[in-house]
N, C-alpha and C positions, 0 to 999 in steps of 0.2 A: 453481169455481176462479177466483181473481182473476188478471187479466191486465193488464199494462201499468201506466201512471201512475207509473213509477219516479221521475221528477223531482218530481212533486207529493208523493209519499210521503216522499221524501228531505227536501224543504223542510219539510213538516209535522213530521217527526221532529226536524229541527234546531231548529225553534221549540219543540217540546215539551221538548227537552233544555236550553233556556235557563233553565228553572225560574222565569222571571218571567212577569208577565201578558202574554198574547198574545191577539189577536183576529183571526181569519181569516174573510174573507168568501169563500164558495165558491158560485159560480153558473154556470149554463149551461142550455141547453135541456133539455126532458124527454127521457128515455131515454139520456142521455149518460153516466150512471154516477157521478153525484155521490154518491149515498148509498152505493154500493158502495165508492167511494174512502174515504169517512168510516168505514164499518164496518171496512174493512181496517186503517185507521190506528188505530182505538180498540180493536181486538179483544183486545189484551193489556195494556190500560191501564185505570186507574180512570176511568170516564166516565159521565156522565148523558146519555143520548140521548133527546131528545124530538121526536116528529114532530107538527107542528101539523096541524090539520084545518080545513076550511071549516065551522066549527061555532060554537057560542056561546062567549063568554068563560068561562062557568062550566064547560063540558065541557073546554075546553082547559086550564083551571086544574086540574081534577081529574086529567087525564092528566099534566100537568106535575108535579103533586104526587107521583103514583105513581112517575114516572120518577126523581124526586129520592130518595124513600125506598128504592126498589129498589136504587139505586146506593150509598146511604150507610148504610142500616140494613136489610139484607136480611131479618132475622128478624121484622119487623113484619108481622103477618097482615092487619090492616086499617089501612093508613096513613092518617093524617089529611090533610085537604085544607087547604092554606094559605089564609089569609083573603084574600090578594090576590097578584098577580104580584110586586109589590114585596116582600112578605114572603117569597115563595118565593125570589126572587133574593138577598135578604139572607141566607137560610139557605145558599144555595149559596156565597156569599162567605165565610161563617163556616167552611164545610167546607174551603174552599181557602186558608184563612189560612196554614196551615203545611204543607200537603200538596198535591202536584200533582194537579189534578183537571181533567178536560175536561167542558165543557158544550156539547152540540150542540143547536141549535134548527134542525131541518130543516123545510123549507117555511116559512121565516120570513114570507113575504108573507101566508100565511093567518093567522098569529098577529097580524100588524099590522092585518089587516082586522077581526079580532074583538076585539082589545084596544086601545081608544083610547089613544094616547100611549105605546105600548110602547117605541118607539124612544127617547123622552125618558126613560122609566123606566130603560132600559138605560144610556143616557148617564150618568144620575145615579149609577147603581151603579158604572159603570166609573170615574168621576171620584172618587167618595167611598170606594169599598170595593175594587173589583176590581184597580185599578192597583197596589195594594200587596200583592196576594195572589199565589198561584201558580195562578190559574185560567187555563185555556186555553179561550177562548170561540170557538165556531164557529157562524156564521150561514150557513145554506144556503138557496138558493131557485132555483126554475125560472123565475119570472117575470123575464125579462131586464130589462125596462124598470124594474120595481120595484127590483130589486137594484142596478142602475146609478144610479138616481136617488134612491131612498129609503134605501139602505144605504151607497152609495159617494159619492153626489152632494154637492155643496157645501151644498145646502139641508137636508140630513139632519142630525138631532140627533147621529147617529153619525159624522158627518164628522170625520176626523182621529183617530178612536179605533182604527181598524183598524191592525194591524201587518203584514198581508199580505192580498192578494186573489188568488183563483184563478178565472180564467174557464176552465171545463172545455170543451175542444173535442173534436170527433170524432177518432178515431184516423186517422192517415194510412194509405196503402196498406201501407207497410212494417211498421207497428205491427199492422195488422189481420191480417196473415199468420199471426201466432201463434195466432189463434183456430182456424184450420183448416189445420194443417200437413200433413194427409194429401192435400190437393189440390195440383195442380201450379200453376205460375206463372200460366198462362192462366186456370185456374178461379178462383184467388184474385183475379185482376184483375176478373173478371166479378162475383164476390161483392162486392168493394169497390164496383164500379160500380152495384150494386143496393141496397147498404146504406149507402154513404157513410161507413163507418167508425163508425157509431153502435153502441155496445156491445150494446144490447138487440136491435137488428136483426141484428147478427152472431150473437147467441145463438140466433136462430131457425133458423140454417143447421145442418142435421144432417150431420155429416161422414161418416156411414155411408151416405148416399144420394148419388146422382149430382147434378151441377149441374142437369141438366134436372128431376129430381124436386124439388129444392129450390126452383127458380123456380116450378114449378107449385104446390107445396104452400104457398109463401109469398105468392104474388100472384094465382094463377089458381084459387083455391079460396075460395068465399064464406065458409068458416068460418075461414080463415087469419088470423093476427094482423095481418099487413101489408096484407091486403085492404082493411080499413077504417081503417088507421092515419092516412092524411092527413086524412080527415074527423074522426076522433077528436081529433087534435091541434088542428085548427082550432076545433072545438067547445069544447075545453078552454081554449084560449088567447085566443079572440077573441069579441067580442060580435056581430059580423056575419059569421059563417063563410061564408055564401053569396057575399057580395061578394068576400071574399078568395079564395074558390075560383074565381070568375070571373076574377080578376086572374091567379092562378097558371095557369089554363087558357090564358089569352091568351099569357102568356110562354112556356109549354110549347109552344104552337102556332106560335111563331116571331115574335110581336110583341115586339120588344126595345127600342124607343124609347118614351119616355113618351107622345108623341102617338099612337103606334100602339096602345099599351095602353089609353089613354083612349078612343080611337075604338072599339076592339074591345069594350070593356066598357060603353061609353056612360056613363062616369063623368067628371065635369068634371076637367080636368087637375090643378088645385091639390089637389083632394080625392084624386084617384088617387095623387098624389105622397105624400100622408100615409099612405095604405094601404100603398104600397110601402115606405115607411120602417119601418113596423111589421113587415112581412114580412122586411125586411133584419135587423132587431133579433132576429128569431126564427131567423135562419140559414137561411131557406127560399129567399130570393132575394138576389142580390148585385148591387150597382151597380158597373159596370166601365167604365173609360176606357182607351184605348190608352196603353201606357207611352210615355214620351218625347214626349208630346203635351200641349200646353197648352190645346187647344181642348176646351170642354165640349160642343160640338155632337155629338161622336161618342160620348157616354156612352150605354151600353146597360144593360139589365137582363137577367139570366140566372138560371136556377134554380141555387142553390148546393148544394142537398141532393140527392144522387144518388138516394136512395129516392124522393123526390118526382119527380125527372126520369123515372125508370123507370116509376113508377106512372102519371103523367099521360101518358106516351108510349104505354103499352100497355094499361092497364086500362080507362079509360072507353069506348074504342071497341069493346071486347070484352065489356062488362059483361053483356049479355044471354046470351052463350054461357057466360060464367063462372057466372052464376046458374043456368044450366041444367045445370051439371056437365060442361061440355065443355072443361075446363082443358087437357087433353092436346092437343086440336085447336087451341086458342088458341096454345099453345106452338109447335106445328108451324108456324103462320103467323108467329110472332114470331121464331123461331130465326134465320132468315136476315137479320133486321134488327138483331140484337144487335151484329154487327161494326161497323155504321154508328153505332149508339148508343155504342159503346165508344170512338169516335174522340175525343170530348171528355174522356172519363174518362182515356184514355191521356195526353192533354196534361197533365192534372192530376197523374197519377202521375210523369210526366217532370219536371215542375216540382218536385215533392217530392224526387225523386232529386237534382236539381241542388242544392237547399238542403242535402240530406244530405251531398253531396260537398263543398259549400262550407264547411260547418262542420268537415269533416274535413281541410280544406286539400288536397284532391285535384284541384283545378281549376287552370287556368293562372293565375288570380288570384282573390281573394276579392271576389265581387260584392256590391253594396249592395242591389239590388232586382232583381226579375224579374217579367215578365208578358207578356201578349199585346200585339201591335201590329196595328192595321189602319188603312188609310188609302189615299190615292191614290199610286200608284207613278208618279213623274214621268218615269220612263224609258218605261214602256208606256202612260202616261196611262189607267190603269185602277185599279179598287179591288182591293187585295190585302191579305194578312195574313201575319204571321209568328207561328208558334205560341208561341214564347218568345224574349224577349230578356233576358238576364241581364247587368247592366252596373254599372260604377262611373263615375267622371267621364270617364275617357279610354279605357276598354276595354269590349268587349262580346263576349258569346257568343250567336250567332244559332242558333236551334234549330228543327228541323222534327220532328214526331212522326207516324209513320205506322203505324196499326193495320190492316195489310193482310195478306192471305194470301200475297202474292208479295213477293220481295225488293225493297228500295228501290233504284232505279236512279240513274245519274249525272245524269239530268234533274232530280231533286229537289235534288241538291247544287248543280248549276249555277244552278237557280232561286233557291235560298237565297242564294248568293253575289251574284247580280244584285240581289236585293231589299235586300241590305246596303249596296249602293254609295252610296245617298243618305243614309246615316248617317255623320256625320263623326267617328267614333271613330279615335283614332290606332292602336289595336291591335284587330284583329278575329279572333275565333275562331269555329269552326263546329261544330255538333253535330247529328248525325242519329240519331234514335231509331227503331227498327224492331221490329215484332212478329216479322217473318219474315226477318230478316237483310238482306244487301246483295248486289247483283250484283258480279261480278268487276270490271267496268268502274268501278263506284262505288268499290270498294276501291282500285283502282289509281290513281284520280284524286284520292283524298283526300290532301291535303297534311299537313304536320306540324302545321298549326294546325286540323286537323279530327279530331273524334272520331266514330267509328261505334259506336253502342251497341245491342246486341241486347237485347230485353226479357228474354229468359231469363237473361241475366247480371246484370240490375239488382238482383235480390233476393239475390244470393249474398254 
């Protein structure tokens, strides 16, 4: 069953209905659902779907030829192989001269690696043949750096030929709920916290089983898909997976600044920075600076992928027990740590909620940006942080997010108001998010400029 991606499908169908030449670049990390999106889009349309492989030009040409003949002349038992990719693309152009036809080249980076000059060949066909046809060309790839530089970049022969590009991102918490509607809000939050909204990871969760069983079966079983997923991804995407693993381990262990990561991994700072840039491009690590701060000295690195966060937090230290088949025992030790782990996940969910409400015009004002703040509190002369500040030029919403088993008290509200005092916004609003509600004192002291939001109500 296909779930989500309504906006992407709507845009693709709008382009399809234009009846003119279109070229869409679709890219995103592995497991994100790019191919599923494409298959859903083309399922009731005349389309040539070709999946490139890391193989020779000859084999890719044979497969491309079969894809063309299967879509255009189904009754041919032994389809001939075109003499070249140029000849094959010319045939596609002829087929699309007067009839709407989709050509999908999936995993385009593999084709580019095996066929020298394929981007230039495509450019020539677009300029001389396709642009006057009814062809809808889709180039799709998982190599983020390749697609951004070689398909979308200024130096690419294809630059300026695309009519749309789609960077496919993970589902947010509210989108991912539709995968497992049988679970309650808390269970869905934890599922989001261990999968990060990656469709293929969400698909590993079995709704007929408990949350405990799913965590054990997905992470604490040596035969599970997610048990070796981080290693598999690093091996697929990177030439030096062990070096990247060391960097991720350092960040997961609390090293957040470049010099700390460099020291922990014993990698020279400039080189370490390049490795981090690659991990950022893959969506595994994010580089973050406090909002409303112009200083780059406070820049930190954090894990952006929740599955990686969960895996590196709980699997390596328990690897021997997991390999020995003691997954249930490992979960018993991990279970009490999950609420602490979920604190950062909850902040992310609350930020997504604010954006959702912002788009629906349900907030006191429409904010321009939102993010975490940390720095020196000039009142207390100490390092402090604010979970979320959503703001425009003159107004701000200050937010605290508490994933606790007890109600949030008035002390949290007073602390948030105090931390907001050294920001010079003309209009200030406050928002407390809580997993377990609020004390009567907190509710009684919340002013008209304060929202108290319980997690159980956020997804309604």
